[in-house]
GUSENU-317275 format. One line per field, with one value per residue (C-alpha): residue in one letter; x, y, z; chain. Coordinates in nm, 2 decimals, always signed. Each point is the difference from the previous one (the first is absolute). Last residue first. Example, Ala and Ser with C-alpha at 12.3 -4.5 7.8 and 13.67 -1.06 7.14 Angstrom:
<rs>
resn = S,A;
xx = +1.37,-0.14;
yy = -0.11,-0.34;
zz = +0.71,+0.07;
chain = A,A;
</rs>
This chain:
<rs>
resn = K,K,I,K,Y,S,Q,S,P,T,R,L,I,Y,V,G,Q,P,L,T,G,L,D,I,S,V,A,G,D,E,N,A,R,T,S,S,L,M,K,G,D,I,T,H,I,S,V,T,A,H,P,K,L,G,E,F,R,A,Q,G,P,T,F,V,P,K,P,S,E,E,V,M,E,S,I,G,T,P,V,Q,E,F,T,L,Q,S,I,G,S,L,A,T,T,F,Q,E,E,G,A,S,V,V,L,N,E,G,E,Y,T,V,T,P,N,G,T,L,A,F,R,N,V,T,G,D,T,L,T,L,V,M,C,T,V,D,E,E,A,V,R,A,L,L,A,Q,A,P,L,L,L,L,A,L,L,A,I,A,R,I,L,A,K,K,K,M;
xx = -19.46,+0.01,-0.06,+0.12,-0.14,+0.18,-0.17,+0.02,+0.22,-0.10,+0.20,-0.07,+0.21,+0.04,-0.02,+0.07,-0.10,+0.15,-0.12,-0.14,-0.36,+0.04,-0.09,-0.05,-0.29,+0.02,-0.25,+0.06,-0.21,+0.30,+0.15,+0.18,+0.37,+0.17,+0.27,+0.18,+0.21,+0.12,+0.22,-0.13,+0.07,-0.37,+0.03,-0.12,-0.28,-0.04,-0.28,+0.11,-0.25,-0.06,-0.33,-0.06,-0.14,-0.37,-0.02,+0.23,-0.02,+0.19,+0.00,+0.08,-0.32,-0.19,+0.11,-0.18,+0.18,-0.16,+0.27,+0.02,-0.12,+0.23,-0.14,+0.07,-0.08,-0.20,+0.12,-0.25,-0.19,+0.19,-0.01,-0.13,+0.08,-0.18,+0.15,-0.04,+0.28,+0.10,-0.28,+0.04,-0.23,-0.29,+0.03,-0.02,-0.28,+0.00,-0.29,-0.04,-0.34,-0.06,+0.20,+0.01,+0.23,-0.03,+0.18,+0.02,-0.04,-0.36,-0.11,+0.04,-0.11,+0.15,-0.19,+0.11,-0.25,+0.16,+0.38,+0.21,+0.31,+0.15,+0.37,+0.16,+0.35,+0.16,+0.23,-0.10,-0.21,-0.21,+0.01,-0.34,-0.03,-0.35,+0.02,-0.14,+0.00,+0.14,-0.07,-0.35,+0.08,-0.36,-0.10,+0.29,-0.07,-0.36,+0.13,+0.24,-0.29,-0.22,+0.29,+0.09,-0.25,+0.08,+0.37,-0.04,-0.18,+0.28,+0.26,-0.21,-0.03,+0.38,+0.06,-0.25,+0.16,+0.35,-0.12,-0.12;
yy = +10.14,+0.30,-0.05,+0.21,-0.13,-0.01,-0.02,-0.14,-0.31,-0.05,+0.12,-0.01,+0.26,-0.05,+0.20,-0.16,-0.27,-0.34,-0.19,-0.35,+0.11,+0.16,-0.32,+0.08,-0.12,+0.00,+0.02,+0.04,-0.30,-0.21,+0.06,+0.31,-0.02,+0.05,+0.22,+0.04,+0.24,+0.23,+0.28,+0.34,+0.23,-0.03,-0.38,-0.18,-0.25,-0.14,-0.08,-0.17,-0.06,-0.37,+0.07,+0.38,+0.15,+0.05,-0.13,+0.09,-0.13,+0.15,-0.18,+0.04,+0.20,+0.04,+0.19,-0.05,+0.13,+0.04,-0.01,+0.30,+0.04,+0.22,+0.34,+0.20,+0.36,+0.18,+0.30,+0.20,+0.05,-0.28,+0.01,-0.29,+0.03,+0.02,+0.04,+0.22,+0.05,+0.24,+0.26,+0.33,-0.09,-0.06,+0.36,+0.03,+0.08,-0.08,+0.07,-0.01,+0.06,-0.37,-0.19,+0.13,-0.10,+0.19,-0.12,+0.26,-0.01,+0.13,-0.05,-0.36,-0.16,-0.20,-0.02,-0.06,-0.06,+0.10,-0.01,-0.06,+0.21,+0.15,-0.03,+0.19,-0.09,+0.25,-0.16,+0.22,-0.28,-0.02,-0.26,-0.03,-0.18,-0.08,-0.02,-0.26,+0.11,-0.21,+0.00,-0.13,-0.28,-0.10,+0.35,+0.04,-0.35,+0.10,+0.31,-0.22,-0.24,+0.30,+0.15,-0.30,+0.05,+0.36,-0.07,-0.25,+0.26,+0.25,-0.26,-0.08,+0.38,+0.04,-0.29,+0.13,+0.35,-0.16,-0.20,+0.33;
zz = -9.27,-0.23,-0.37,-0.30,-0.32,-0.34,-0.34,-0.35,+0.03,+0.37,+0.29,+0.37,+0.18,+0.38,+0.32,+0.33,+0.25,-0.08,-0.30,+0.06,-0.03,-0.34,-0.19,-0.37,-0.21,-0.38,-0.28,-0.38,-0.10,-0.09,+0.34,+0.12,+0.08,+0.34,+0.13,+0.33,+0.22,-0.27,+0.14,-0.12,+0.31,+0.10,+0.01,-0.31,-0.07,-0.35,-0.24,-0.33,-0.28,-0.08,-0.18,-0.04,+0.31,+0.05,+0.36,+0.29,+0.36,+0.29,+0.34,+0.37,+0.08,-0.33,-0.31,-0.33,-0.30,-0.35,-0.26,-0.22,-0.36,-0.19,-0.05,-0.31,+0.08,-0.26,-0.20,-0.19,-0.32,-0.18,-0.38,-0.20,-0.37,-0.33,-0.35,-0.31,-0.24,-0.28,+0.04,-0.19,-0.28,+0.24,+0.12,+0.38,+0.25,+0.37,+0.23,+0.38,+0.16,+0.05,-0.25,-0.36,-0.29,-0.33,-0.31,-0.27,-0.38,+0.02,+0.36,+0.09,+0.32,+0.29,+0.33,+0.36,+0.28,+0.32,-0.02,-0.30,+0.08,-0.32,-0.06,-0.28,-0.15,-0.24,-0.25,-0.29,-0.15,+0.32,+0.26,+0.16,+0.34,+0.12,+0.38,+0.23,+0.36,+0.28,+0.38,-0.03,-0.24,-0.08,-0.10,-0.24,-0.14,-0.08,-0.18,-0.21,-0.09,-0.11,-0.19,-0.20,-0.29,-0.03,+0.01,-0.28,-0.20,+0.06,-0.11,-0.31,-0.07,+0.03,-0.24,-0.25,+0.02,-0.05,-0.30,-0.16;
chain = A,A,A,A,A,A,A,A,A,A,A,A,A,A,A,A,A,A,A,A,A,A,A,A,A,A,A,A,A,A,A,A,A,A,A,A,A,A,A,A,A,A,A,A,A,A,A,A,A,A,A,A,A,A,A,A,A,A,A,A,A,A,A,A,A,A,A,A,A,A,A,A,A,A,A,A,A,A,A,A,A,A,A,A,A,A,A,A,A,A,A,A,A,A,A,A,A,A,A,A,A,A,A,A,A,A,A,A,A,A,A,A,A,A,A,A,A,A,A,A,A,A,A,A,A,A,A,A,A,A,A,A,A,A,A,A,A,A,A,A,A,A,A,A,A,A,A,A,A,A,A,A,A,A,A,A,A,A,A,A,A,A,A,A;
</rs>
């Protein structure tokens, strides 16, 4: 009897949490909230809570509906009920890049981390000079003294090929 009361309490808690979980699923566009039911036989069932999910009882069964999908299981067979965020796709993690401004004889970068190193290299990799960004993440590099040629300008997150 205690087990049934516990299962009903978990189901009631799930019913109360579903609106908040559904809202979270809409806010995090790339993730879907799933109700995870672990059954007494060890089976794990995941049910995506999309649309307007509802939890009801039919006799001794728990019924979860979301959109046109429906999941029914016996209350006595539930050993654990949890929620989890499941990604619906893979998104690229993009590191913020510095914003370069090239003018004749000069390169200026903004958006670097404070004291980040920016260096100039020959096309075969030899470092000609390096300088550090200021506290605001900005640095100006004089390109006017370089002889004609192709150079690589390196920041911590990107490299730029320049021709002078």
